[in-house]
N, C-alpha and C positions, 0 to 999 in steps of 0.2 A: 878254371880261373881265367884262362885266356879268353874264352867265350864271354864270360861275365864282364871282363874289362872292355872288350870290344863293344858290347851292347851299351855299357855305361858311356863310352866315348861317343857313340852315335847319338845317344840321348843328349849329351852335353852340346854336340854340334847343332842338333835340332833346336835346342833352346837358344843358343847364341844366334842362329840364323833368324829365328822368330823375333828375338829382341831387336835385331837390326832392322827387320821389316817394320816392326812397330815404331821404332825410332824414326825410320824414313817416312812412314805415314804421318806420324805426329809432326815431323818437320814440315811436311807439305801443308798441314793445317796451320802451322806457326812458321811462316817463311823466315822470320828473323831468329828462329831457334829459341824462342822464349817459351818455356814449358809452364803450363798452368800449375798453380800451387794453392793449396787450401790454407787460409789464415783464419785466426780467431781474433776478432776485434771487439773490445769493450768500449762502447760509446758512453761517455759520461756527460749527462746534461745537468748542469747546476754548478754552483760555486762552492758547495761544501766539500770538505776533504773526503777522498775516496775511502779511506780506512779510518777507524776510530783510533785515537791516540794510544789506547791500550793494546792495539793489535800490532803484530810484528810488521815492519816495513817489507819483509819478504813474504807477504801474504800469498797464499796459493792462487788467488784470483789474479794477482799482478803477474805471477809467473806464467799463467796459462794464456793470458790474453795480451794483445797489444792495446794499450789504453789510449783512446782518442777523446779529448774533451771537446765538446761542441759549445760554442758561444753564439747565442742567438741575438746578442745585442744587450746593451746596458739597461734597456727598458723592458725587455721581454719577461713575462711572468715565470718562465721556466728557470730563470737564473737563480733565485733563492732555492735552497733545498738541494735535493739530489735524486736523480733517476738514472739508473744504469740499464743499458741494453746490450746484452751479450749476443754476439752474432758470429756466424761462420760465413766466410767470404771465399768465393772461388772466382778467379778471373775478374776481380773487382765488382762482382755482383753478390749481393747478400743471398745466401741460400737458407739460412735459418736465423731466428732471433728469439730472444727471451727477455722480457722486460721485468725489472725489479723496481717496484714503486714503494716498498716499505721502509723508507728512510726518514719520513717526517710524519709520524702518526700522531695526530692531535687528540684522538679519543673523544671527538665530539659526541658520538652516540652514547658513550658511557656517562659523559658529563651531563647530558640531558636528563638522565635518570635521577640525578640528585639536585636538580634545579627546579625552583618554583616555576609555574607556567608563565608568569610575568617575566622571568629572567631568561627564558629560552630564546626569544628573538634576539636578545643582546649577544648571546653566545653564538647563535646561528649566523650572525653578521660577519663572523670571522673565518668561516671555512672557505669562502672564495673572496679573497680580498680585492679582486678586480671588480666585483659587483656585489658589495656587501649588502646593499639595500634589498637585492633580490633574495638573498639568503634569509634575512630577517622577515621579509614579507611572506615567503613561502612557509616558514615555520609558524608564523602567526595565523596564516590562512588555515592550516591544518587544525590548529587548536580551536579556531572559530567554527570550523565545520563540525568538529567533535562536540562542541558545546551548543551548536545550533544558533550561533550568533549571526545576525544580519547586520553588516556594517553600513554606516550611512553612505548615501550615494556620493556625496562630495569626497569622502575618504577613498572610495573606489576609484574615482577619476584621478585624484592626486597620486595614489599609489601607482596607477598605470603610467602616469607621466614620469614619475621618478624611476620606475622600472625601465622604461625606454631610454631615459637619460643614462642609467647605469649600463644598459646594453651598449650604448655608443662608446662610453669611456672604456669599457672592457675590450671591445673590438679594436679601438685605436691602440691600446696597449699591445695587443697581439700583432697588429699590423706594423708595429715599429720594426719588426724583422725585415720588412721590405727595404726600409732605409738602410739598415745594417747590411743587408745582402748586396745592395747597390753601392755600398760605401758612400752613401749620401748623408753627410753629417748635417746638412741644412734640414733635410726632411726629418731625421731623427730628432733634432733640436726642436723643430716645429711641433712634432707629436708630444715631446716632453713638455713644451709650453702649454699645449692644449690640455694635457692631463693635469698640470698644475692649476690652470684656470678652472677646470672642472672641480677641483678640490676647493677652490675659493667659493664656487657656487654652492657646494655642499655646506661649507662653513656658514654661509649666509642663511641657508635653509634650516640647518640642524644644530649649528654650533660646533660641529666636528668636521674635520677635513677629510677623513678616509672612511671611518665607520660611522654612519649617520646615527644609528641606534635611536630612531624616532618612531619605530613601529610599536604600537601598543596593541594588546589584544582588544579588538573591536574598534581600533581607531589609529590616530596619528598624533604626534606631539611635535609640531613644527613652528618655526618663526613665522610672523605675518607674511603672507604671500607677496605683498608689495615689495619686500626686501630682496627676494631672490628671483622672482619671475623675470624682471627685465634683464638681469644678468644672465639668466638661462637663455633668453632669446638671442642675446649677443653671442653667447658661446655656441649656439647651434649654427650661426653663420660661420663661425670659425671652423667648426667640425666639418661642415659641408664643403668649404673651400679646401680643407686639408685632405679629405678623402678623395677629392678630384686629383690632387697631386699624387696620392698613394696609388690610385688606380693607374695613372699614366706610368708611374715608375714600375708597377707590377707588370704591365703589358709589355714593357721593353726589357724586362729582366730575363736573364738566361737561367736555365737549369730548373725551371718550375713547371713547364708544360710536359705532359705525358709522364710525370713522376708520381709514383705511388697511387695508381688508379684504384678506386674503390667502386666495384660494380654495384648496380642497383640491387641485385639479388643477395648482396652481402649485408645490406642495411638492417633487415629484420633479424638476421641470424645473430648479429652482435649487439643489437639494441641501440644502434646508432640513430642520431636525430640531429635537429638543429642545422647549422651550416654544413655539417658533414653530409647529412642525408640529402639536403636540398641541392648540394653540388653534384650529387649523383642522380638527380632527377626525381627524388622521392620527397615530397613536401609533407612533413609531419608536424608543421607549425601548430602548436596547441593554442596560440593566441586567437586564431580565427574562430574558435568555438566558444569564446567568452563574450559576455554581454557588452562591455565597453568597446572592445575592438570591432564588434559588428556594427557599431554606430559611426565608425570612422572610415574614411576613404583611403584605401591602400594604393600607393603609387605604383606604377608599372616600372619594373627594372629589367634590364637585359640579362638573361641567364644563358649559360652555356654548360649544361649538365654533363660534362665529360668525366667528372669524378676524380680528376687529378689535383695536384697541389695548387695549380693556378686557379682551377675552378673553385676550390674551397676558399682561397684567399679572396677571390673576386666576390664570393658570396658574403664574406665579411663586409666588404665595401658596399655591397647592395643593402645589407642590413643597416648600415649606418644611414644610408639615404632614406630607407623606409622608416626607421625609428625617428629620424629628425622630422620627417613629415608628420608622423603621428604625434610627436611632442608639440608641434606648432598647432595642430588642430585642437589638442586638449587645452593648450594655453588660451586659445580663442574661446573655448567653451567654459572655462572655469569662472569667469566673472558672472556668468548667468546662474551658477550653481550656488546654493545657499544651504545652510544646515550645520549641524554639529560636526566636530572632528573626532569625537570620542563617544563610546557607548558606556552607559552607566552599568557597572559591574559590582558584584560583591567584593569585599576585601580579600577573602580567601577564594581562589579559583579552584574548583574541583571539576574535572572532566568526568562525565558519566562512564560507566564501564562499557567497553567495546573497542572496536578497531576502526581506524579511519585512515584512508589513503587519499592524498591529493597530489596533483602535479601541476607544474607551471613551466613556461618556456624561459629557461635561463639562457645566457648568452651562447652556450655551446650545446643547447638542446634540452631535452626533457629532464627536469629536476623534480624528484618525487620525495614526499615525506610520509612515512608510515608511523602512526601513533597507536599504541595499545595502552589503554587506561584500565585501572582496576578501582577507579572511583576516588583516588587520593589527590593530593595537591601536587604530585610529581608524576611523570609518566612511568609506567611499568617498562615500556620499551618505546624508543623513538629512533627510527632508522632513516638514513638518507640514501636516496638513489641519485647519485651524482652523474651528470652526463660525461664528464671527462674521464671517469673510470672506464666507461664503455669505449670511449675513443682510444684509450691507451691499450686496452686489451686487444683491440683490433690491430694494433701495430704489429703484433707477432705474426699476423697473416699478411698484412699489407707490405711490410718491409722486404720479405723474400722476393727476389727479382729486381729490387731497386739497386742502382749503382751506388757506390760509396758516396760519390759527390751529391747524390740526391737525398741523403739521410737528413740533412739539415732542413731542406725544404719540406720534407715529409713531416717532421716534428713540428715545424712552424705552422703547418696547415692543419694539424690535428692537435689543437691546443689543450693545455692543462694548467691548473694552478695547484700547488702542492697540497694545500688544505682541502681542496675539493677532490683531489685525486686520492689521497691516502687519509681518509677521514677518521 
């Protein structure tokens, strides 16, 4: 008994001495005596309630995590809806993250299956409300490919013009975060004014302010070009002056350089494209391989492919400059183009049996449409490959190693809209 008690006491003293040594060593690493602690933080992006009214306020999720709501500004597309990012944080650095996007499921892909082919572009106009014309044009292009329809040349050029116009308005909406981050109310208000003026141009062109719904299978249905083209020229001047201000504000902003770096070897693994891939030095722009764009002159822009949040936001600014130049070149070309704006088609559209895949360059990258037909008047299957879904799934790899203060800049530079994200 005495021997056992003596051994036990020796073990106890050894453990106490070892603990003192560990504490001393830890204090040397933390001179102020601050010990690292692991926390769980739930970042909530969006204005919707975190829990459904039918759920208990003492939800297990709320108990487990510290809830931090992120506000990227009143104009930012992430504000409607809700995306949550569950993270583990150690010493103010994120060590793991899990993104939940399933809070605003619109079910577009299932709705396509019960829509006539003429109705599908109108529905596709709604999944990315920052660039609705690109959505409806992409869907129409897939149906036209499946039916073997060649659209008139004049239609191709006008579609390209309006696609680039949509790209600019979408990018300005996301770049509104720069004004919010800098606490620059004048810059935010200028972007809000530009977006409102863009909607007025769309109203002159299509009769609608947000969702144009002018794309037809094989053509377009727009107001006379003389009513909206001069307004578009004036608006491009406004957009170019505005992006110069945004770029200056971004270059002097803190907390965006070196944040959430995406290396070039990660682009292909996660299916990234658009501004995200170009900011990492990988140019996958699908526009350069299409007919109309090959006839246009692409302006040179300064790039710095470091792959961080600053590089991605700078790429959005570059895209505005490029798209504005392309729009002006097309506007100069349109008066010399003549021809119909629609293709004569039968009353009931039936797509031949088979599968068709098309892709186009949406504001945030490669947007694909997959159509499977069994010969009827509605698709058997129509699926969307949205670029922002690829962006957001990469966040789970990008966020670890990012400081808490850099989460907002990371999300602002890897954009999404809820309809495009959770389709």
